[in-house]
C-alpha positions as CSV (number, residue, x, y, z in Angstrom):
1,S,-19.2,-9.4,-3.1
2,N,-19.9,-7.0,-0.2
3,A,-16.2,-6.9,0.8
4,L,-15.0,-3.8,2.6
5,H,-11.4,-4.5,1.7
6,R,-9.9,-6.7,-1.0
7,I,-6.1,-6.8,-1.6
8,N,-4.3,-8.8,-4.3
9,T,-1.2,-9.0,-2.1
10,G,2.0,-8.8,-4.1
11,G,0.3,-8.2,-7.4
12,G,-1.6,-5.7,-9.6
13,Q,-5.3,-4.7,-9.5
14,L,-7.7,-7.5,-10.5
15,S,-11.2,-7.0,-11.7
16,G,-14.1,-7.9,-9.5
17,T,-17.0,-6.3,-7.6
18,P,-15.3,-4.6,-5.8
19,V,-11.9,-4.8,-7.5
20,W,-8.9,-6.4,-5.8
21,S,-6.6,-3.5,-5.0
22,A,-3.0,-3.6,-6.2
23,D,-0.1,-4.2,-3.8
24,T,3.2,-4.4,-5.6
25,T,6.8,-4.1,-4.5
26,A,7.1,-0.7,-6.1
27,N,3.8,0.5,-4.8
28,P,2.8,-1.4,-1.7
29,S,-0.6,-1.2,-0.2
30,T,-1.0,1.6,2.4
31,Y,-2.4,-1.0,4.7
32,T,0.9,-3.0,5.2
33,N,4.2,-2.1,6.8
34,A,6.3,-2.8,3.8
35,A,8.9,-0.2,4.6
36,A,9.5,-1.5,8.1
37,S,9.3,-5.2,7.3
38,G,11.0,-5.2,3.9
39,S,8.3,-7.5,2.6
40,Q,8.3,-7.9,-1.2
41,G,6.1,-9.1,-4.0
42,F,6.6,-12.2,-6.0
43,A,4.6,-13.5,-9.0
44,T,4.5,-16.8,-10.9
45,S,2.8,-18.2,-14.0
46,T,2.5,-21.6,-12.4
47,T,-1.0,-23.1,-12.7
48,V,-2.7,-23.2,-9.3
49,D,-5.2,-26.0,-8.4
50,M,-8.4,-24.2,-7.5
51,S,-10.4,-27.3,-6.4
52,H,-10.2,-26.8,-2.7
53,A,-13.7,-26.3,-1.2
54,S,-12.6,-23.3,0.9
55,I,-12.1,-21.1,-2.2
56,P,-15.1,-18.9,-2.9
57,S,-16.8,-19.3,-6.3
58,G,-15.5,-16.8,-8.8
59,T,-12.1,-16.3,-7.2
60,P,-9.6,-15.6,-10.1
61,M,-6.6,-18.0,-10.3
62,T,-4.4,-14.9,-10.8
63,L,-5.0,-14.0,-7.1
64,F,-3.0,-17.1,-6.1
65,Q,-0.2,-16.4,-8.6
66,S,1.2,-13.4,-6.7
67,E,2.1,-12.9,-3.1
68,R,3.7,-10.6,-0.5
69,Y,6.3,-12.4,1.4
70,D,8.4,-11.4,4.4
71,P,12.2,-12.0,4.3
72,P,14.0,-12.5,7.6
73,A,15.4,-9.0,8.1
74,G,13.2,-6.2,9.4
75,A,10.0,-6.1,11.4
76,E,7.4,-8.8,11.1
77,M,4.9,-8.3,8.3
78,S,1.6,-6.8,9.4
79,W,-1.5,-5.2,8.0
80,A,-3.9,-2.6,9.5
81,F,-7.3,-2.0,7.9
82,P,-9.7,0.8,8.9
83,V,-13.2,-0.5,9.8
84,S,-16.1,0.5,12.0
85,P,-16.0,-1.3,15.3
86,G,-17.8,-4.6,15.0
87,S,-17.6,-8.2,13.8
88,Y,-15.9,-9.2,10.5
89,Q,-15.2,-12.2,8.4
90,V,-11.5,-12.3,7.3
91,R,-10.5,-14.4,4.4
92,L,-6.8,-15.1,3.9
93,Y,-5.8,-16.7,0.6
94,F,-2.8,-19.0,0.5
95,A,-0.9,-21.3,-2.0
96,E,2.6,-22.6,-1.9
97,T,4.0,-21.6,-5.3
98,W,7.7,-21.7,-4.5
99,Y,8.5,-24.8,-2.4
100,G,7.7,-27.9,-4.4
101,A,6.1,-25.9,-7.2
102,P,7.4,-25.9,-10.9
103,G,10.4,-23.6,-11.1
104,G,10.7,-23.2,-7.3
105,G,12.7,-24.7,-4.5
106,A,12.6,-28.3,-3.3
107,G,9.3,-29.1,-1.7
108,G,8.3,-30.8,1.5
109,A,6.6,-30.1,4.8
110,G,8.5,-27.8,7.1
111,K,10.1,-25.6,4.4
112,R,7.9,-22.6,5.2
113,V,6.2,-22.3,8.6
114,F,4.6,-19.2,10.2
115,D,2.1,-18.0,12.8
116,L,-0.8,-15.6,12.2
117,S,-2.7,-13.4,14.6
118,I,-5.8,-11.2,14.0
119,E,-6.6,-8.5,16.6
120,G,-3.9,-9.9,18.9
121,Q,-5.3,-13.4,18.9
122,Q,-3.2,-16.2,17.4
123,L,-5.4,-18.1,14.9
124,L,-2.8,-20.1,13.0
125,N,0.1,-21.7,14.9
126,D,3.1,-23.2,12.9
127,Y,1.0,-23.0,9.7
128,D,2.6,-24.8,6.7
129,V,0.7,-24.5,3.5
130,F,2.5,-27.3,1.8
131,A,1.7,-29.7,4.7
132,D,-1.9,-28.5,4.5
133,V,-2.7,-28.9,0.8
134,G,0.5,-29.5,-1.1
135,A,2.3,-27.3,-3.6
136,A,0.6,-25.1,-6.2
137,K,-2.9,-25.5,-4.7
138,G,-5.0,-22.7,-3.3
139,V,-6.6,-22.7,0.1
140,V,-8.6,-20.0,2.0
141,K,-8.6,-19.7,5.8
142,T,-11.7,-17.8,7.1
143,F,-12.0,-16.3,10.5
144,T,-14.8,-14.3,12.2
145,V,-13.3,-11.7,14.5
146,S,-14.4,-8.7,16.6
147,S,-12.5,-5.5,15.8
148,D,-12.1,-2.0,17.0
149,A,-11.6,0.8,14.5
150,T,-8.4,-0.9,13.1
151,L,-8.4,-4.5,12.1
152,N,-4.9,-5.8,12.6
153,I,-3.4,-8.9,10.9
154,A,0.1,-10.0,12.0
155,F,2.4,-12.6,10.6
156,N,5.3,-14.1,12.6
157,R,8.2,-16.0,11.2
158,V,8.9,-19.5,12.3
159,I,10.8,-21.1,9.4
160,E,11.6,-19.1,6.2
161,N,9.3,-16.3,4.8
162,P,5.7,-15.9,5.8
163,M,3.5,-15.1,2.7
164,I,0.0,-14.2,1.8
165,K,-1.7,-14.3,-1.6
166,G,-4.8,-12.2,-0.9
167,I,-6.8,-10.6,1.9
168,E,-10.6,-10.0,1.9
169,I,-12.5,-8.4,4.8
170,L,-16.3,-8.6,4.9
171,P,-19.0,-7.8,7.5
172,A,-19.7,-10.9,9.6
173,G,-22.5,-13.1,8.4
174,G,-22.2,-11.7,4.9
175,A,-24.5,-8.7,5.6
176,T,-24.3,-5.5,3.6
177,P,-21.6,-3.2,5.1
178,S,-23.4,-1.2,7.7
179,T,-23.5,2.6,7.8
180,V,-24.5,4.7,10.8
181,S,-27.8,6.5,10.0
182,P,-29.4,9.4,11.8
183,S,-32.3,8.6,14.1
184,P,-35.7,9.7,13.0
185,T,-36.8,13.2,14.0
186,S,-40.1,11.9,15.3
187,L,-40.5,8.9,17.7
188,G,-43.9,7.5,18.4
189,F,-44.5,5.6,21.6
190,G,-48.0,4.4,20.8
191,A,-50.9,4.8,23.2
192,V,-51.0,4.6,27.0
193,T,-54.4,4.0,28.8
194,L,-54.8,5.8,32.2
195,G,-58.1,4.8,33.8
196,S,-60.7,5.6,31.2
197,T,-58.7,8.3,29.5
198,L,-56.7,7.4,26.4
199,V,-53.6,9.5,26.3
200,S,-51.6,9.5,23.1
201,I,-48.0,10.2,23.6
202,V,-45.8,11.3,20.7
203,I,-42.4,12.7,21.2
204,V,-41.4,15.0,18.3
205,G,-38.2,16.8,17.4
206,L,-35.6,14.8,19.3
207,W,-32.8,16.2,17.4
208,G,-30.8,18.0,20.1
209,K,-27.2,18.5,20.2
210,G,-25.4,15.2,19.5
211,F,-28.6,13.1,19.5
212,G,-29.1,10.7,16.6
213,R,-26.3,12.2,14.5
214,A,-24.2,9.8,12.4
215,R,-20.5,9.5,13.2
216,S,-18.0,8.6,10.5
217,Q,-16.6,6.1,11.3
218,S,8.7,-9.1,-9.1
219,S,11.8,-10.6,-8.4
220,P,11.6,-14.3,-7.7
221,E,11.2,-15.4,-4.1
222,V,14.3,-16.9,-2.7
223,P,14.9,-18.8,0.6
224,A,16.3,-16.7,3.5
């Protein structure tokens, strides 16, 4: 994968290329507002159905067996990822492993409902994973967005606790992550014919100040 960011939300580091970074209750990801929101990690051993067509090939089931969820107290859960300004594909991994799942609470549509926004644009309204795919089944929501230097993801409570199983951010179109490279020190503009005289124009050494320089860019989950 050419992912810029991969987070196993609510769980430990998972192998992969690149790895899925850890995000636990004790050591939350630096990209989320865990202290302000009071969001927590939750893990289960429940088998998750991986058959949904939205799940990328090679995704580990373990990713769907942990989550970060947002209890009712505190700020709304949010994430902020450093990126270079541009277009990105955001993959959000979901599974309802509490309501209707083995060892969890009573299932049914309407038990957990939340909104989701990326870069200030609401992309999921009153989203209910159980109503979408049922209990203990994985699903991935993929969005292509334009971002400034910080790609923001925000969850908003509607009913019960918003949750997320994993977050993956890739360059839009699946391209290799771009880097800003210096411009060449020599630029050729070819040949220009003036009357019968051929004048070759070559501009060399355009490396002035600022020109062409790169710029750097698990306690169980309980209802509220």
